[in-house]
N, CA, C, O and CB atoms as a CASP TS submission, in Angstrom:
PFRMAT TS
TARGET T0000
AUTHOR 0000-0000-0000
METHOD Language model
MODEL 1
PARENT N/A
ATOM      1  N   UNK     1       8.408 -39.236  -7.743  1.00  0.00           N
ATOM      2  CA  UNK     1       8.022 -37.994  -8.196  1.00  0.00           C
ATOM      3  C   UNK     1       6.827 -37.689  -7.516  1.00  0.00           C
ATOM      4  O   UNK     1       5.978 -38.575  -7.414  1.00  0.00           O
ATOM      5  CB  UNK     1       7.876 -37.922  -9.616  1.00  0.00           C
ATOM      6  N   UNK     2       6.629 -36.580  -7.038  1.00  0.00           N
ATOM      7  CA  UNK     2       5.434 -36.038  -6.517  1.00  0.00           C
ATOM      8  C   UNK     2       4.236 -35.843  -7.361  1.00  0.00           C
ATOM      9  O   UNK     2       4.465 -35.148  -8.351  1.00  0.00           O
ATOM     10  CB  UNK     2       5.728 -34.884  -6.008  1.00  0.00           C
ATOM     11  N   UNK     3       2.932 -36.298  -7.232  1.00  0.00           N
ATOM     12  CA  UNK     3       1.898 -35.799  -8.011  1.00  0.00           C
ATOM     13  C   UNK     3       1.554 -34.458  -8.036  1.00  0.00           C
ATOM     14  O   UNK     3       1.761 -33.961  -6.929  1.00  0.00           O
ATOM     15  CB  UNK     3       0.895 -36.381  -7.731  1.00  0.00           C
ATOM     16  N   UNK     4       1.133 -33.699  -8.806  1.00  0.00           N
ATOM     17  CA  UNK     4       0.712 -32.478  -8.782  1.00  0.00           C
ATOM     18  C   UNK     4      -0.655 -32.495  -8.274  1.00  0.00           C
ATOM     19  O   UNK     4      -1.430 -33.336  -8.729  1.00  0.00           O
ATOM     20  CB  UNK     4       0.850 -31.881 -10.019  1.00  0.00           C
ATOM     21  N   UNK     5      -1.091 -31.565  -7.275  1.00  0.00           N
ATOM     22  CA  UNK     5      -2.480 -31.609  -6.723  1.00  0.00           C
ATOM     23  C   UNK     5      -3.413 -31.161  -7.694  1.00  0.00           C
ATOM     24  O   UNK     5      -2.987 -30.345  -8.512  1.00  0.00           O
ATOM     25  CB  UNK     5      -2.646 -30.791  -5.497  1.00  0.00           C
ATOM     26  N   UNK     6      -4.693 -31.552  -7.781  1.00  0.00           N
ATOM     27  CA  UNK     6      -5.740 -31.234  -8.700  1.00  0.00           C
ATOM     28  C   UNK     6      -6.097 -29.765  -8.518  1.00  0.00           C
ATOM     29  O   UNK     6      -5.997 -29.412  -7.343  1.00  0.00           O
ATOM     30  CB  UNK     6      -6.961 -32.151  -8.490  1.00  0.00           C
ATOM     31  N   UNK     7      -6.467 -28.865  -9.319  1.00  0.00           N
ATOM     32  CA  UNK     7      -6.727 -27.611  -9.190  1.00  0.00           C
ATOM     33  C   UNK     7      -8.078 -27.524  -8.584  1.00  0.00           C
ATOM     34  O   UNK     7      -9.054 -28.238  -8.811  1.00  0.00           O
ATOM     35  CB  UNK     7      -6.580 -26.936 -10.418  1.00  0.00           C
ATOM     36  N   UNK     8      -7.937 -26.357  -7.642  1.00  0.00           N
ATOM     37  CA  UNK     8      -9.177 -26.193  -6.861  1.00  0.00           C
ATOM     38  C   UNK     8     -10.356 -25.448  -7.855  1.00  0.00           C
ATOM     39  O   UNK     8     -10.077 -24.955  -8.948  1.00  0.00           O
ATOM     40  CB  UNK     8      -8.810 -25.248  -5.455  1.00  0.00           C
ATOM     41  N   UNK     9     -11.780 -25.464  -7.237  1.00  0.00           N
ATOM     42  CA  UNK     9     -12.666 -24.799  -8.118  1.00  0.00           C
ATOM     43  C   UNK     9     -12.450 -23.464  -8.209  1.00  0.00           C
ATOM     44  O   UNK     9     -12.850 -23.014  -9.282  1.00  0.00           O
ATOM     45  CB  UNK     9     -13.936 -24.986  -7.796  1.00  0.00           C
ATOM     46  N   UNK    10     -11.830 -22.439  -7.278  1.00  0.00           N
ATOM     47  CA  UNK    10     -11.686 -21.304  -7.319  1.00  0.00           C
ATOM     48  C   UNK    10     -10.528 -21.046  -8.336  1.00  0.00           C
ATOM     49  O   UNK    10     -10.517 -19.934  -8.862  1.00  0.00           O
ATOM     50  CB  UNK    10     -11.564 -20.856  -6.049  1.00  0.00           C
ATOM     51  N   UNK    11      -9.550 -21.941  -8.677  1.00  0.00           N
ATOM     52  CA  UNK    11      -8.618 -21.736  -9.551  1.00  0.00           C
ATOM     53  C   UNK    11      -9.156 -21.818 -10.956  1.00  0.00           C
ATOM     54  O   UNK    11      -8.859 -21.014 -11.840  1.00  0.00           O
ATOM     55  CB  UNK    11      -7.587 -22.613  -9.308  1.00  0.00           C
ATOM     56  N   UNK    12     -10.023 -22.913 -11.112  1.00  0.00           N
ATOM     57  CA  UNK    12     -10.774 -23.180 -12.353  1.00  0.00           C
ATOM     58  C   UNK    12     -11.619 -22.201 -12.724  1.00  0.00           C
ATOM     59  O   UNK    12     -11.791 -21.983 -13.923  1.00  0.00           O
ATOM     60  CB  UNK    12     -11.511 -24.310 -12.297  1.00  0.00           C
ATOM     61  N   UNK    13     -12.266 -21.471 -11.766  1.00  0.00           N
ATOM     62  CA  UNK    13     -12.984 -20.153 -12.253  1.00  0.00           C
ATOM     63  C   UNK    13     -12.324 -19.192 -12.658  1.00  0.00           C
ATOM     64  O   UNK    13     -12.645 -18.515 -13.635  1.00  0.00           O
ATOM     65  CB  UNK    13     -13.710 -19.567 -11.404  1.00  0.00           C
ATOM     66  N   UNK    14     -11.337 -19.013 -11.968  1.00  0.00           N
ATOM     67  CA  UNK    14     -10.344 -17.744 -12.326  1.00  0.00           C
ATOM     68  C   UNK    14      -9.698 -17.779 -13.528  1.00  0.00           C
ATOM     69  O   UNK    14      -9.419 -16.767 -14.170  1.00  0.00           O
ATOM     70  CB  UNK    14      -9.234 -17.563 -11.381  1.00  0.00           C
ATOM     71  N   UNK    15      -9.390 -19.143 -13.938  1.00  0.00           N
ATOM     72  CA  UNK    15      -8.862 -19.412 -15.432  1.00  0.00           C
ATOM     73  C   UNK    15      -9.981 -19.094 -16.500  1.00  0.00           C
ATOM     74  O   UNK    15      -9.760 -18.418 -17.505  1.00  0.00           O
ATOM     75  CB  UNK    15      -8.401 -21.040 -15.625  1.00  0.00           C
ATOM     76  N   UNK    16     -11.308 -19.696 -16.159  1.00  0.00           N
ATOM     77  CA  UNK    16     -12.296 -19.510 -17.276  1.00  0.00           C
ATOM     78  C   UNK    16     -12.528 -17.967 -17.283  1.00  0.00           C
ATOM     79  O   UNK    16     -12.673 -17.451 -18.391  1.00  0.00           O
ATOM     80  CB  UNK    16     -13.735 -20.386 -17.044  1.00  0.00           C
ATOM     81  N   UNK    17     -12.587 -17.083 -16.057  1.00  0.00           N
ATOM     82  CA  UNK    17     -12.753 -15.480 -16.160  1.00  0.00           C
ATOM     83  C   UNK    17     -11.530 -15.000 -17.167  1.00  0.00           C
ATOM     84  O   UNK    17     -11.696 -14.378 -18.216  1.00  0.00           O
ATOM     85  CB  UNK    17     -12.598 -14.658 -14.485  1.00  0.00           C
ATOM     86  N   UNK    18     -10.346 -15.399 -16.647  1.00  0.00           N
ATOM     87  CA  UNK    18      -9.206 -14.979 -17.537  1.00  0.00           C
ATOM     88  C   UNK    18      -9.360 -15.046 -19.027  1.00  0.00           C
ATOM     89  O   UNK    18      -9.191 -14.117 -19.817  1.00  0.00           O
ATOM     90  CB  UNK    18      -8.075 -15.774 -17.230  1.00  0.00           C
ATOM     91  N   UNK    19      -9.698 -16.252 -19.289  1.00  0.00           N
ATOM     92  CA  UNK    19      -9.827 -16.598 -20.754  1.00  0.00           C
ATOM     93  C   UNK    19     -11.005 -15.821 -21.450  1.00  0.00           C
ATOM     94  O   UNK    19     -10.920 -15.419 -22.610  1.00  0.00           O
ATOM     95  CB  UNK    19     -10.067 -18.169 -20.914  1.00  0.00           C
ATOM     96  N   UNK    20     -12.086 -15.644 -20.672  1.00  0.00           N
ATOM     97  CA  UNK    20     -13.269 -14.860 -21.234  1.00  0.00           C
ATOM     98  C   UNK    20     -12.748 -13.357 -21.586  1.00  0.00           C
ATOM     99  O   UNK    20     -12.931 -12.710 -22.617  1.00  0.00           O
ATOM    100  CB  UNK    20     -14.553 -14.815 -20.090  1.00  0.00           C
ATOM    101  N   UNK    21     -12.105 -13.041 -20.508  1.00  0.00           N
ATOM    102  CA  UNK    21     -11.532 -11.432 -20.665  1.00  0.00           C
ATOM    103  C   UNK    21     -10.538 -11.362 -21.739  1.00  0.00           C
ATOM    104  O   UNK    21     -10.535 -10.355 -22.447  1.00  0.00           O
ATOM    105  CB  UNK    21     -10.744 -10.823 -19.266  1.00  0.00           C
ATOM    106  N   UNK    22      -9.712 -12.282 -21.947  1.00  0.00           N
ATOM    107  CA  UNK    22      -8.675 -12.263 -23.030  1.00  0.00           C
ATOM    108  C   UNK    22      -9.374 -12.393 -24.308  1.00  0.00           C
ATOM    109  O   UNK    22      -8.972 -11.740 -25.271  1.00  0.00           O
ATOM    110  CB  UNK    22      -7.611 -13.395 -22.884  1.00  0.00           C
ATOM    111  N   UNK    23     -10.379 -13.169 -24.410  1.00  0.00           N
ATOM    112  CA  UNK    23     -11.262 -13.242 -25.613  1.00  0.00           C
ATOM    113  C   UNK    23     -11.831 -11.766 -26.028  1.00  0.00           C
ATOM    114  O   UNK    23     -11.787 -11.345 -27.184  1.00  0.00           O
ATOM    115  CB  UNK    23     -12.509 -14.267 -25.287  1.00  0.00           C
ATOM    116  N   UNK    24     -12.215 -11.249 -25.238  1.00  0.00           N
ATOM    117  CA  UNK    24     -12.873  -9.793 -25.312  1.00  0.00           C
ATOM    118  C   UNK    24     -11.759  -8.793 -25.727  1.00  0.00           C
ATOM    119  O   UNK    24     -11.987  -7.810 -26.431  1.00  0.00           O
ATOM    120  CB  UNK    24     -13.540  -9.300 -23.800  1.00  0.00           C
ATOM    121  N   UNK    25     -10.538  -9.119 -25.238  1.00  0.00           N
ATOM    122  CA  UNK    25      -9.580  -8.084 -25.502  1.00  0.00           C
ATOM    123  C   UNK    25      -9.104  -8.146 -26.900  1.00  0.00           C
ATOM    124  O   UNK    25      -8.470  -7.129 -27.180  1.00  0.00           O
ATOM    125  CB  UNK    25      -8.440  -8.169 -24.573  1.00  0.00           C
ATOM    126  N   UNK    26      -9.199  -9.059 -27.951  1.00  0.00           N
ATOM    127  CA  UNK    26      -8.799  -9.239 -28.965  1.00  0.00           C
ATOM    128  C   UNK    26      -8.750  -8.029 -29.973  1.00  0.00           C
ATOM    129  O   UNK    26      -9.785  -7.362 -29.983  1.00  0.00           O
ATOM    130  CB  UNK    26      -9.419 -10.201 -29.283  1.00  0.00           C
ATOM    131  N   UNK    27      -7.784  -7.632 -30.791  1.00  0.00           N
ATOM    132  CA  UNK    27      -7.575  -6.504 -31.520  1.00  0.00           C
ATOM    133  C   UNK    27      -8.888  -6.604 -32.608  1.00  0.00           C
ATOM    134  O   UNK    27      -9.294  -7.669 -33.071  1.00  0.00           O
ATOM    135  CB  UNK    27      -5.990  -6.499 -32.195  1.00  0.00           C
ATOM    136  N   UNK    28      -9.399  -5.407 -32.880  1.00  0.00           N
ATOM    137  CA  UNK    28     -10.272  -5.311 -33.857  1.00  0.00           C
ATOM    138  C   UNK    28      -9.603  -5.713 -35.355  1.00  0.00           C
ATOM    139  O   UNK    28      -8.413  -5.549 -35.622  1.00  0.00           O
ATOM    140  CB  UNK    28     -10.817  -3.897 -33.769  1.00  0.00           C
ATOM    141  N   UNK    29     -10.433  -6.173 -36.115  1.00  0.00           N
ATOM    142  CA  UNK    29     -10.004  -6.627 -37.653  1.00  0.00           C
ATOM    143  C   UNK    29      -9.323  -5.541 -38.224  1.00  0.00           C
ATOM    144  O   UNK    29      -9.819  -4.421 -38.098  1.00  0.00           O
ATOM    145  CB  UNK    29     -11.253  -7.006 -38.669  1.00  0.00           C
ATOM    146  N   UNK    30      -8.300  -5.683 -38.814  1.00  0.00           N
ATOM    147  CA  UNK    30      -7.785  -4.618 -39.584  1.00  0.00           C
ATOM    148  C   UNK    30      -7.179  -5.013 -40.917  1.00  0.00           C
ATOM    149  O   UNK    30      -6.274  -5.845 -40.997  1.00  0.00           O
ATOM    150  CB  UNK    30      -6.816  -3.927 -38.807  1.00  0.00           C
ATOM    151  N   UNK    31      -7.665  -4.438 -41.877  1.00  0.00           N
ATOM    152  CA  UNK    31      -7.154  -4.784 -43.316  1.00  0.00           C
ATOM    153  C   UNK    31      -5.666  -4.406 -43.425  1.00  0.00           C
ATOM    154  O   UNK    31      -4.856  -5.219 -43.869  1.00  0.00           O
ATOM    155  CB  UNK    31      -8.006  -3.970 -44.488  1.00  0.00           C
ATOM    156  N   UNK    32      -5.320  -3.230 -43.039  1.00  0.00           N
ATOM    157  CA  UNK    32      -3.979  -2.876 -43.180  1.00  0.00           C
ATOM    158  C   UNK    32      -2.971  -3.682 -42.535  1.00  0.00           C
ATOM    159  O   UNK    32      -1.856  -3.857 -43.025  1.00  0.00           O
ATOM    160  CB  UNK    32      -3.828  -1.652 -42.772  1.00  0.00           C
ATOM    161  N   UNK    33      -3.473  -4.327 -41.101  1.00  0.00           N
ATOM    162  CA  UNK    33      -2.628  -4.940 -40.319  1.00  0.00           C
ATOM    163  C   UNK    33      -2.252  -6.219 -41.072  1.00  0.00           C
ATOM    164  O   UNK    33      -1.083  -6.569 -41.237  1.00  0.00           O
ATOM    165  CB  UNK    33      -3.203  -5.139 -38.973  1.00  0.00           C
ATOM    166  N   UNK    34      -3.516  -7.022 -41.602  1.00  0.00           N
ATOM    167  CA  UNK    34      -3.352  -8.188 -42.356  1.00  0.00           C
ATOM    168  C   UNK    34      -2.556  -8.080 -43.708  1.00  0.00           C
ATOM    169  O   UNK    34      -1.888  -9.017 -44.146  1.00  0.00           O
ATOM    170  CB  UNK    34      -4.655  -8.688 -42.604  1.00  0.00           C
ATOM    171  N   UNK    35      -2.691  -6.747 -44.393  1.00  0.00           N
ATOM    172  CA  UNK    35      -1.773  -6.866 -45.573  1.00  0.00           C
ATOM    173  C   UNK    35      -0.390  -6.566 -45.036  1.00  0.00           C
ATOM    174  O   UNK    35       0.458  -7.243 -45.617  1.00  0.00           O
ATOM    175  CB  UNK    35      -2.169  -5.858 -46.791  1.00  0.00           C
ATOM    176  N   UNK    36       0.075  -5.805 -44.158  1.00  0.00           N
ATOM    177  CA  UNK    36       1.491  -5.684 -43.497  1.00  0.00           C
ATOM    178  C   UNK    36       1.931  -7.074 -43.290  1.00  0.00           C
ATOM    179  O   UNK    36       2.913  -7.521 -43.883  1.00  0.00           O
ATOM    180  CB  UNK    36       1.509  -4.862 -42.057  1.00  0.00           C
ATOM    181  N   UNK    37       1.264  -7.736 -42.501  1.00  0.00           N
ATOM    182  CA  UNK    37       1.846  -9.101 -42.186  1.00  0.00           C
ATOM    183  C   UNK    37       2.000  -9.944 -43.311  1.00  0.00           C
ATOM    184  O   UNK    37       2.935 -10.743 -43.349  1.00  0.00           O
ATOM    185  CB  UNK    37       1.043  -9.831 -41.235  1.00  0.00           C
ATOM    186  N   UNK    38       1.080  -9.837 -44.345  1.00  0.00           N
ATOM    187  CA  UNK    38       1.280 -10.634 -45.510  1.00  0.00           C
ATOM    188  C   UNK    38       2.409 -10.409 -46.238  1.00  0.00           C
ATOM    189  O   UNK    38       3.107 -11.297 -46.727  1.00  0.00           O
ATOM    190  CB  UNK    38       0.293 -10.526 -46.329  1.00  0.00           C
ATOM    191  N   UNK    39       2.649  -8.936 -46.337  1.00  0.00           N
ATOM    192  CA  UNK    39       3.985  -8.568 -47.094  1.00  0.00           C
ATOM    193  C   UNK    39       5.213  -8.956 -46.341  1.00  0.00           C
ATOM    194  O   UNK    39       6.231  -9.267 -46.959  1.00  0.00           O
ATOM    195  CB  UNK    39       4.089  -7.022 -47.367  1.00  0.00           C
ATOM    196  N   UNK    40       5.161  -8.952 -44.734  1.00  0.00           N
ATOM    197  CA  UNK    40       6.316  -9.338 -44.165  1.00  0.00           C
ATOM    198  C   UNK    40       6.586 -10.725 -44.305  1.00  0.00           C
ATOM    199  O   UNK    40       7.733 -11.110 -44.076  1.00  0.00           O
ATOM    200  CB  UNK    40       6.335  -8.993 -42.893  1.00  0.00           C
ATOM    201  N   UNK    41       5.638 -11.602 -44.675  1.00  0.00           N
ATOM    202  CA  UNK    41       5.909 -13.017 -44.700  1.00  0.00           C
ATOM    203  C   UNK    41       6.756 -13.394 -46.020  1.00  0.00           C
ATOM    204  O   UNK    41       7.281 -14.493 -46.200  1.00  0.00           O
ATOM    205  CB  UNK    41       4.521 -13.812 -44.640  1.00  0.00           C
ATOM    206  N   UNK    42       6.807 -12.243 -46.967  1.00  0.00           N
ATOM    207  CA  UNK    42       7.768 -12.407 -48.134  1.00  0.00           C
ATOM    208  C   UNK    42       9.251 -11.848 -47.834  1.00  0.00           C
ATOM    209  O   UNK    42      10.193 -12.057 -48.598  1.00  0.00           O
ATOM    210  CB  UNK    42       7.160 -11.625 -49.414  1.00  0.00           C
ATOM    211  N   UNK    43       9.337 -11.230 -46.824  1.00  0.00           N
ATOM    212  CA  UNK    43      10.706 -10.874 -46.498  1.00  0.00           C
ATOM    213  C   UNK    43      11.655 -12.031 -46.000  1.00  0.00           C
ATOM    214  O   UNK    43      11.269 -12.895 -45.212  1.00  0.00           O
ATOM    215  CB  UNK    43      10.646  -9.830 -45.461  1.00  0.00           C
ATOM    216  N   UNK    44      12.920 -11.979 -46.521  1.00  0.00           N
ATOM    217  CA  UNK    44      13.813 -12.940 -45.885  1.00  0.00           C
ATOM    218  C   UNK    44      14.025 -12.756 -44.486  1.00  0.00           C
ATOM    219  O   UNK    44      13.814 -11.703 -43.883  1.00  0.00           O
ATOM    220  CB  UNK    44      15.057 -12.938 -46.495  1.00  0.00           C
ATOM    221  N   UNK    45      14.484 -13.899 -43.956  1.00  0.00           N
ATOM    222  CA  UNK    45      14.747 -14.001 -42.482  1.00  0.00           C
ATOM    223  C   UNK    45      15.859 -12.849 -42.127  1.00  0.00           C
ATOM    224  O   UNK    45      16.845 -12.765 -42.858  1.00  0.00           O
ATOM    225  CB  UNK    45      15.306 -15.583 -42.079  1.00  0.00           C
ATOM    226  N   UNK    46      15.735 -12.110 -41.199  1.00  0.00           N
ATOM    227  CA  UNK    46      16.795 -11.012 -40.761  1.00  0.00           C
ATOM    228  C   UNK    46      18.287 -11.557 -40.844  1.00  0.00           C
ATOM    229  O   UNK    46      19.220 -10.842 -41.210  1.00  0.00           O
ATOM    230  CB  UNK    46      16.505 -10.528 -39.176  1.00  0.00           C
ATOM    231  N   UNK    47      18.429 -12.903 -40.468  1.00  0.00           N
ATOM    232  CA  UNK    47      19.983 -13.448 -40.297  1.00  0.00           C
ATOM    233  C   UNK    47      20.107 -14.278 -41.765  1.00  0.00           C
ATOM    234  O   UNK    47      21.115 -14.945 -41.996  1.00  0.00           O
ATOM    235  CB  UNK    47      20.250 -14.651 -38.694  1.00  0.00           C
ATOM    236  N   UNK    48      19.263 -14.204 -42.505  1.00  0.00           N
ATOM    237  CA  UNK    48      19.353 -15.061 -44.000  1.00  0.00           C
ATOM    238  C   UNK    48      20.415 -14.070 -44.970  1.00  0.00           C
ATOM    239  O   UNK    48      20.024 -12.980 -45.388  1.00  0.00           O
ATOM    240  CB  UNK    48      17.481 -15.209 -44.908  1.00  0.00           C
ATOM    241  N   UNK    49      21.553 -14.503 -45.212  1.00  0.00           N
ATOM    242  CA  UNK    49      22.374 -13.784 -46.021  1.00  0.00           C
ATOM    243  C   UNK    49      21.993 -13.845 -47.427  1.00  0.00           C
ATOM    244  O   UNK    49      21.553 -14.935 -47.794  1.00  0.00           O
ATOM    245  CB  UNK    49      23.665 -14.194 -45.850  1.00  0.00           C
ATOM    246  N   UNK    50      22.054 -13.050 -48.169  1.00  0.00           N
ATOM    247  CA  UNK    50      21.737 -12.646 -49.788  1.00  0.00           C
ATOM    248  C   UNK    50      23.147 -13.150 -50.371  1.00  0.00           C
ATOM    249  O   UNK    50      24.200 -12.899 -49.786  1.00  0.00           O
ATOM    250  CB  UNK    50      21.406 -10.707 -50.153  1.00  0.00           C
ATOM    251  N   UNK    51      23.090 -13.835 -51.497  1.00  0.00           N
ATOM    252  CA  UNK    51      24.237 -14.003 -52.153  1.00  0.00           C
ATOM    253  C   UNK    51      24.884 -12.706 -52.608  1.00  0.00           C
ATOM    254  O   UNK    51      24.254 -11.767 -53.094  1.00  0.00           O
ATOM    255  CB  UNK    51      23.998 -14.856 -53.210  1.00  0.00           C
ATOM    256  N   UNK    52      26.260 -12.736 -52.399  1.00  0.00           N
ATOM    257  CA  UNK    52      27.092 -11.511 -52.924  1.00  0.00           C
ATOM    258  C   UNK    52      27.453 -11.640 -54.315  1.00  0.00           C
ATOM    259  O   UNK    52      28.291 -12.502 -54.580  1.00  0.00           O
ATOM    260  CB  UNK    52      28.401 -11.308 -52.150  1.00  0.00           C
ATOM    261  N   UNK    53      26.985 -10.955 -55.236  1.00  0.00           N
ATOM    262  CA  UNK    53      27.441 -11.280 -56.677  1.00  0.00           C
ATOM    263  C   UNK    53      28.441 -10.134 -57.121  1.00  0.00           C
ATOM    264  O   UNK    53      29.182 -10.384 -58.071  1.00  0.00           O
ATOM    265  CB  UNK    53      26.113 -11.364 -57.750  1.00  0.00           C
ATOM    266  N   UNK    54      28.508  -9.054 -56.584  1.00  0.00           N
ATOM    267  CA  UNK    54      29.514  -8.063 -56.925  1.00  0.00           C
ATOM    268  C   UNK    54      29.793  -7.238 -55.598  1.00  0.00           C
ATOM    269  O   UNK    54      28.978  -7.220 -54.675  1.00  0.00           O
ATOM    270  CB  UNK    54      29.004  -7.114 -58.159  1.00  0.00           C
ATOM    271  N   UNK    55      30.907  -6.609 -55.569  1.00  0.00           N
ATOM    272  CA  UNK    55      31.252  -5.659 -54.403  1.00  0.00           C
ATOM    273  C   UNK    55      30.490  -4.434 -54.626  1.00  0.00           C
ATOM    274  O   UNK    55      30.130  -4.099 -55.755  1.00  0.00           O
ATOM    275  CB  UNK    55      32.815  -5.309 -54.289  1.00  0.00           C
ATOM    276  N   UNK    56      30.206  -3.678 -53.450  1.00  0.00           N
ATOM    277  CA  UNK    56      29.656  -2.370 -53.406  1.00  0.00           C
ATOM    278  C   UNK    56      30.527  -1.557 -53.963  1.00  0.00           C
ATOM    279  O   UNK    56      31.745  -1.737 -53.958  1.00  0.00           O
ATOM    280  CB  UNK    56      29.319  -1.910 -52.155  1.00  0.00           C
ATOM    281  N   UNK    57      29.827  -0.444 -54.568  1.00  0.00           N
ATOM    282  CA  UNK    57      30.669   0.482 -55.221  1.00  0.00           C
ATOM    283  C   UNK    57      31.139   1.446 -54.090  1.00  0.00           C
ATOM    284  O   UNK    57      30.445   1.647 -53.093  1.00  0.00           O
ATOM    285  CB  UNK    57      29.916   1.221 -56.424  1.00  0.00           C
ATOM    286  N   UNK    58      32.427   2.069 -54.307  1.00  0.00           N
ATOM    287  CA  UNK    58      33.086   3.129 -53.359  1.00  0.00           C
ATOM    288  C   UNK    58      32.376   4.289 -53.613  1.00  0.00           C
ATOM    289  O   UNK    58      31.864   4.567 -54.698  1.00  0.00           O
ATOM    290  CB  UNK    58      34.642   3.398 -53.567  1.00  0.00           C
ATOM    291  N   UNK    59      32.338   5.153 -52.339  1.00  0.00           N
ATOM    292  CA  UNK    59      31.651   6.437 -52.240  1.00  0.00           C
ATOM    293  C   UNK    59      32.470   7.363 -52.895  1.00  0.00           C
ATOM    294  O   UNK    59      33.699   7.423 -52.850  1.00  0.00           O
ATOM    295  CB  UNK    59      31.361   6.881 -50.847  1.00  0.00           C
ATOM    296  N   UNK    60      31.505   8.250 -53.651  1.00  0.00           N
ATOM    297  CA  UNK    60      32.129   9.131 -54.612  1.00  0.00           C
ATOM    298  C   UNK    60      31.688  10.490 -53.834  1.00  0.00           C
ATOM    299  O   UNK    60      30.545  10.940 -53.913  1.00  0.00           O
ATOM    300  CB  UNK    60      31.562   8.933 -56.297  1.00  0.00           C
ATOM    301  N   UNK    61      32.757  11.104 -53.055  1.00  0.00           N
ATOM    302  CA  UNK    61      32.615  12.312 -52.005  1.00  0.00           C
ATOM    303  C   UNK    61      32.409  13.565 -53.064  1.00  0.00           C
ATOM    304  O   UNK    61      31.518  14.400 -52.914  1.00  0.00           O
ATOM    305  CB  UNK    61      34.158  12.535 -50.876  1.00  0.00           C
ATOM    306  N   UNK    62      33.197  13.577 -53.971  1.00  0.00           N
ATOM    307  CA  UNK    62      32.946  14.699 -54.949  1.00  0.00           C
ATOM    308  C   UNK    62      31.694  14.927 -55.697  1.00  0.00           C
ATOM    309  O   UNK    62      31.324  16.048 -56.044  1.00  0.00           O
ATOM    310  CB  UNK    62      33.840  14.608 -55.885  1.00  0.00           C
ATOM    311  N   UNK    63      31.023  13.784 -55.946  1.00  0.00           N
ATOM    312  CA  UNK    63      29.644  13.852 -56.518  1.00  0.00           C
ATOM    313  C   UNK    63      28.703  14.218 -55.542  1.00  0.00           C
ATOM    314  O   UNK    63      27.794  14.997 -55.830  1.00  0.00           O
ATOM    315  CB  UNK    63      29.208  12.595 -57.114  1.00  0.00           C
ATOM    316  N   UNK    64      28.840  13.678 -54.272  1.00  0.00           N
ATOM    317  CA  UNK    64      28.076  14.093 -53.054  1.00  0.00           C
ATOM    318  C   UNK    64      28.091  15.443 -52.919  1.00  0.00           C
ATOM    319  O   UNK    64      27.010  16.030 -52.875  1.00  0.00           O
ATOM    320  CB  UNK    64      28.560  13.528 -51.830  1.00  0.00           C
ATOM    321  N   UNK    65      29.128  16.059 -52.845  1.00  0.00           N
ATOM    322  CA  UNK    65      29.390  17.547 -52.338  1.00  0.00           C
ATOM    323  C   UNK    65      28.804  18.335 -53.609  1.00  0.00           C
ATOM    324  O   UNK    65      28.181  19.381 -53.430  1.00  0.00           O
ATOM    325  CB  UNK    65      31.190  17.945 -51.991  1.00  0.00           C
ATOM    326  N   UNK    66      29.019  17.803 -54.924  1.00  0.00           N
ATOM    327  CA  UNK    66      28.365  18.716 -56.069  1.00  0.00           C
ATOM    328  C   UNK    66      26.926  18.675 -55.945  1.00  0.00           C
ATOM    329  O   UNK    66      26.226  19.671 -56.131  1.00  0.00           O
ATOM    330  CB  UNK    66      28.732  18.250 -57.567  1.00  0.00           C
ATOM    331  N   UNK    67      26.532  17.681 -55.674  1.00  0.00           N
ATOM    332  CA  UNK    67      24.824  17.517 -55.540  1.00  0.00           C
ATOM    333  C   UNK    67      24.229  18.378 -54.454  1.00  0.00           C
ATOM    334  O   UNK    67      23.186  19.019 -54.584  1.00  0.00           O
ATOM    335  CB  UNK    67      24.347  15.925 -55.139  1.00  0.00           C
ATOM    336  N   UNK    68      25.108  18.329 -53.188  1.00  0.00           N
ATOM    337  CA  UNK    68      24.518  19.062 -52.297  1.00  0.00           C
ATOM    338  C   UNK    68      24.560  20.696 -52.559  1.00  0.00           C
ATOM    339  O   UNK    68      23.618  21.427 -52.253  1.00  0.00           O
ATOM    340  CB  UNK    68      25.122  18.664 -51.070  1.00  0.00           C
ATOM    341  N   UNK    69      25.788  21.166 -53.169  1.00  0.00           N
ATOM    342  CA  UNK    69      25.758  22.503 -53.606  1.00  0.00           C
ATOM    343  C   UNK    69      24.656  22.897 -54.339  1.00  0.00           C
ATOM    344  O   UNK    69      23.947  23.856 -54.037  1.00  0.00           O
ATOM    345  CB  UNK    69      26.807  22.783 -54.310  1.00  0.00           C
ATOM    346  N   UNK    70      24.477  22.096 -55.404  1.00  0.00           N
ATOM    347  CA  UNK    70      23.453  22.458 -56.446  1.00  0.00           C
ATOM    348  C   UNK    70      22.052  22.505 -55.559  1.00  0.00           C
ATOM    349  O   UNK    70      21.225  23.390 -55.777  1.00  0.00           O
ATOM    350  CB  UNK    70      23.414  21.259 -57.786  1.00  0.00           C
ATOM    351  N   UNK    71      21.869  21.614 -54.667  1.00  0.00           N
ATOM    352  CA  UNK    71      20.385  21.702 -53.974  1.00  0.00           C
ATOM    353  C   UNK    71      20.430  23.026 -52.996  1.00  0.00           C
ATOM    354  O   UNK    71      19.409  23.648 -52.702  1.00  0.00           O
ATOM    355  CB  UNK    71      20.003  20.174 -52.961  1.00  0.00           C
ATOM    356  N   UNK    72      21.604  23.339 -52.582  1.00  0.00           N
ATOM    357  CA  UNK    72      21.601  24.513 -51.593  1.00  0.00           C
ATOM    358  C   UNK    72      21.459  25.754 -52.369  1.00  0.00           C
ATOM    359  O   UNK    72      20.927  26.763 -51.905  1.00  0.00           O
ATOM    360  CB  UNK    72      22.921  24.592 -50.706  1.00  0.00           C
ATOM    361  N   UNK    73      22.049  25.649 -53.818  1.00  0.00           N
ATOM    362  CA  UNK    73      21.907  26.914 -54.583  1.00  0.00           C
ATOM    363  C   UNK    73      20.338  27.218 -55.055  1.00  0.00           C
ATOM    364  O   UNK    73      19.858  28.317 -55.332  1.00  0.00           O
ATOM    365  CB  UNK    73      22.889  26.807 -55.894  1.00  0.00           C
ATOM    366  N   UNK    74      19.772  26.100 -55.064  1.00  0.00           N
ATOM    367  CA  UNK    74      18.221  26.299 -55.462  1.00  0.00           C
ATOM    368  C   UNK    74      17.406  26.744 -54.295  1.00  0.00           C
ATOM    369  O   UNK    74      16.198  26.943 -54.426  1.00  0.00           O
ATOM    370  CB  UNK    74      17.542  24.928 -56.010  1.00  0.00           C
TER
END
C-alpha cells in the first residue's frame, strides 16, 4: 500500500484559513432555535410506530356537510 504524501505548507495554510472562516460563520445564538431543538428531542423517531390500541373512526360525511353548511350560512 502506498503512503500518503505529507500535506504541503500551502495546503495547511488553506485549511487553517478555512477553519477560521467557518468559525466566524457560525449562527448567532437564538433562544427560539434552542427551544425548538429541545422540543424536537422529545418527538418520537419518524419511523417509530406508536402502539395501535383502537381502530380509527370512520368518516361521517353527513356531519361534515352539516357543519360546512352551518358555517357558510353564518
